[in-house]
C-alpha positions in Angstrom: 163.7 79.1 85.6 164.9 81.8 83.5 167.7 84.4 84.7 164.9 86.7 84.3 161.1 86.8 84.2 160.5 88.8 81.1 156.8 88.9 80.9 155.5 90.6 83.6 151.9 91.6 83.9 150.8 94.1 87.0 147.5 95.1 89.3 146.8 97.7 90.6 149.5 100.0 88.5 147.3 103.4 89.1 147.6 103.5 92.7 150.3 105.1 94.9 152.7 102.4 94.8 151.4 100.9 91.4 152.1 103.9 89.5 156.1 104.3 90.8 156.6 100.4 90.0 154.7 100.2 87.0 156.9 103.8 85.8 160.1 102.2 87.0 159.7 98.8 85.0 158.8 100.2 82.3 162.0 102.5 82.3 164.3 99.3 82.6 163.6 98.8 79.6 164.2 94.7 80.7 160.3 93.5 81.0 157.0 93.1 78.5 154.9 94.7 80.6 151.1 94.1 80.9 148.3 95.9 83.1 145.6 94.1 84.4 142.5 96.8 84.9 139.7 96.6 86.4 136.9 96.6 83.8 135.0 100.0 83.9 138.1 101.5 85.7 138.6 105.2 84.3 142.5 104.8 84.8 144.7 105.5 81.9 148.4 104.7 80.7 150.7 105.8 78.5 149.9 105.5 74.9 151.3 102.1 73.5 150.2 100.0 76.9 149.5 96.4 76.4 146.2 97.2 79.1 143.4 94.4 79.6 140.3 95.4 81.3 139.6 91.7 83.5 136.7 91.0 85.8 138.5 90.6 88.9 136.4 88.5 90.5 136.5 86.1 87.8 139.3 83.5 88.1 138.9 82.5 84.6 139.0 86.0 83.3 142.3 86.6 85.0 143.5 83.0 83.7 143.2 83.9 80.5 144.7 87.4 80.6 147.8 85.7 82.6 148.5 83.1 79.8 151.7 83.3 78.4 153.1 85.9 82.0 156.0 84.9 83.5 155.6 86.8 86.4 152.2 88.8 88.3 153.0 91.9 90.5 150.2 92.8 93.0 150.2 96.4 93.9 146.2 96.6 95.3 145.5 99.1 97.8 143.8 98.0 100.9 140.4 97.6 99.5 141.4 95.0 97.0 143.7 92.7 98.6 140.2 90.2 99.0 140.8 90.0 94.9 144.1 88.2 95.2 142.8 85.0 95.9 141.6 84.7 93.0 144.4 86.4 91.0 146.5 83.3 92.8 144.1 80.8 91.3 144.4 82.4 88.4 148.2 82.9 88.1 148.7 79.0 89.2 145.9 77.3 86.2 147.7 79.9 83.6 151.6 78.5 84.3 152.5 81.6 86.0 156.1 81.2 87.5 156.2 83.8 90.0 153.8 86.0 91.6 154.6 89.2 94.2 151.7 90.1 96.5 150.8 93.5 97.6 152.4 92.3 100.6 154.5 95.8 101.0 154.9 97.4 104.5 154.8 95.1 107.9 156.8 92.4 108.4 154.2 89.9 107.9 156.5 86.7 109.4 156.6 87.8 112.4 153.7 86.3 114.4 152.7 89.4 116.2 151.9 91.2 113.3 150.5 88.2 111.8 147.7 88.3 114.6 146.4 91.9 114.1 143.5 91.8 112.7 143.8 94.5 110.3 146.0 92.2 108.3 143.8 89.3 107.7 143.6 89.6 104.3 147.6 89.9 103.5 147.5 86.8 105.8 144.9 84.8 103.8 146.9 85.2 100.8 149.7 84.1 102.3 148.1 80.9 103.4 146.6 80.6 100.1 149.8 81.1 97.9 151.8 78.8 100.2 149.6 76.3 99.4 149.0 76.8 95.7 153.4 76.7 95.6 152.9 73.2 97.0 150.6 71.5 94.2 151.5 73.9 91.2 154.6 75.6 89.7 153.4 78.9 91.0 156.1 80.2 92.9 156.0 83.6 95.4 158.1 86.3 97.1 157.4 88.6 99.9 158.6 91.9 99.8 158.7 93.9 103.1 159.9 97.3 103.2 158.3 97.9 106.9 157.1 101.7 106.7 157.1 104.4 103.4 159.2 107.1 103.7 158.2 109.8 101.5 154.6 108.4 101.2 154.3 108.3 105.2 156.3 111.9 105.3 153.7 113.5 102.9 150.3 111.8 104.5 151.5 112.2 107.7 151.5 109.1 108.7 155.3 107.9 110.3 154.9 111.6 112.2 152.2 114.5 111.6 154.2 117.3 110.4 152.2 119.2 108.2 150.5 121.3 110.7 153.5 121.5 112.9 151.8 119.1 116.0 153.7 115.9 115.5 152.1 113.0 117.8 155.1 111.3 119.3 154.6 108.1 120.4 155.6 105.9 123.4 158.7 108.7 123.4 159.7 108.7 120.0 162.9 107.1 119.7 161.9 103.6 118.8 163.6 103.2 116.0 162.3 101.4 112.6 163.2 101.0 109.1 161.9 102.8 106.3 161.8 102.6 102.4 160.9 105.2 99.9 158.3 103.8 96.9 161.2 104.2 94.4 163.8 101.5 96.4 160.5 99.5 96.5 160.3 99.6 93.1 163.8 98.9 92.6 163.0 96.0 94.9 160.0 94.5 92.7 162.8 94.4 89.5 165.6 92.8 91.7 162.8 90.3 92.5 162.2 89.4 88.9 165.7 89.7 87.7 167.0 87.2 90.6 164.3 84.8 90.8 165.9 82.1 92.1 167.6 83.7 94.4 164.0 85.1 95.9 162.5 81.7 95.3 159.5 80.9 97.8 161.0 83.3 100.7 160.1 86.9 101.8 162.8 89.9 101.7 163.6 92.6 103.3 164.6 96.0 102.1 165.3 99.3 103.8 166.2 102.7 103.0 167.0 104.0 106.3 167.1 103.1 109.8 165.1 106.0 111.7 163.0 107.1 114.2 160.3 109.8 114.8 162.5 112.0 116.8 165.3 112.2 114.6 162.6 112.8 111.8 161.4 115.2 113.7 164.6 117.3 114.5 165.0 117.5 110.9 162.0 118.6 110.2 162.5 121.2 112.5 165.6 122.0 110.4 164.1 122.6 107.3 161.5 124.8 109.2 162.9 126.4 112.1 160.1 129.3 112.2 157.1 126.9 112.9 155.4 126.9 116.0 156.8 123.3 116.7 154.1 121.5 119.5 154.3 117.8 120.3 151.7 115.9 121.5 153.0 112.7 123.1 150.9 109.5 123.0 150.9 106.1 124.5 150.5 103.7 121.7 148.6 101.1 124.0 146.2 103.4 124.7 145.5 104.2 120.7 145.7 100.9 119.8 143.0 99.9 122.4 141.0 103.0 121.9 141.3 101.5 117.6 140.6 98.2 118.9 137.2 99.2 120.3 135.9 101.3 117.4 136.4 98.0 115.3 134.4 96.5 117.5 132.5 98.8 116.9 132.1 97.9 112.9 133.9 101.9 112.1 136.3 101.2 109.9 138.5 104.5 109.1 141.5 105.5 109.3 141.4 106.3 113.2 140.6 102.6 113.8 143.4 101.6 111.2 146.0 103.9 111.7 147.4 102.5 115.5 147.7 99.3 114.8 149.7 100.1 111.3 151.5 102.0 114.1 152.1 99.5 116.6 153.3 96.8 113.4 155.9 99.9 112.2 157.4 101.0 115.8 156.8 98.3 118.4 160.1 96.4 118.7 158.2 93.8 119.3 156.7 93.0 115.7 160.0 93.3 113.8 159.5 96.9 111.9 163.4 97.2 112.6 165.3 95.1 110.0 168.7 94.0 111.1 169.1 92.6 107.8 168.3 93.0 104.7 168.3 92.0 100.7 168.7 95.5 99.3 172.2 94.6 98.2 171.2 91.4 96.5 167.7 93.5 94.6 169.9 96.5 94.0 167.9 99.3 97.3 170.8 101.6 97.5 169.1 103.5 100.5 169.1 107.2 101.2 171.4 109.7 103.6 169.9 111.9 105.7 170.6 115.0 102.6 167.5 112.7 100.9 165.4 113.0 103.9 165.8 116.7 104.2 165.0 116.8 100.5 161.3 115.3 101.2 160.8 117.2 104.4 161.7 120.4 102.1 158.6 119.5 100.1 156.4 119.0 102.7 157.1 122.2 105.2 158.3 125.0 102.8 
């Protein structure tokens, strides 16, 4: 395997994470990048970008675009996870050396996390990749970053702050790893430039270990004049209610978010990384001042 996987294809490049990964790959100047865009998509990319429209339901269509590529990165969102099975088959058939699937987020090496129903498609992807790696030349790297720090703050996920009514789970002192979109993109580049060190394994990264209460304290510091009204909630109760909704076939954010919070915050689910691959992958981390700047953009 070469020292750098230079010819790289990416799927999901117009999404929240994919946009950042795409931009970082281009800016690095280290890669020949190809974007795989779903046929019929209206997403656009800068002039000169190698964009190929493909049928993600067809292994043959995917294979033809992947021949000659060294690596394929998937940054598809939740609705696109099932397409990764075809992507894996196509990559293996095309002779691609490395796949980085859309595993970003929760620690799927943790057995408790793997049992959560919302991660069913990701677990299937894992199993399929591992099977293919035993019978073909395709290798893999799983990138775990736990919570998305900037994205999670902007969308009221890791702590609900936009309306000054933060929902604090289980007391708010549970420590968890959190990572910015930029650092996830840096880690992807780190994998591509360190293929041997990252071959057929998971890597863990984070910018910071924090808690809901620590983030709330910073938010109050940034916006002391807001009428902060803390809402305390029990994670077990939220998960139970969400499970009942899923059992009725109601699949929405209210049904999914508690399970994501469980995987992110609950110590039994491995969301606080005691060791990371930050140094190997070039992830530098953030300081409190950086988090304050993120909060200022949201609250001021």
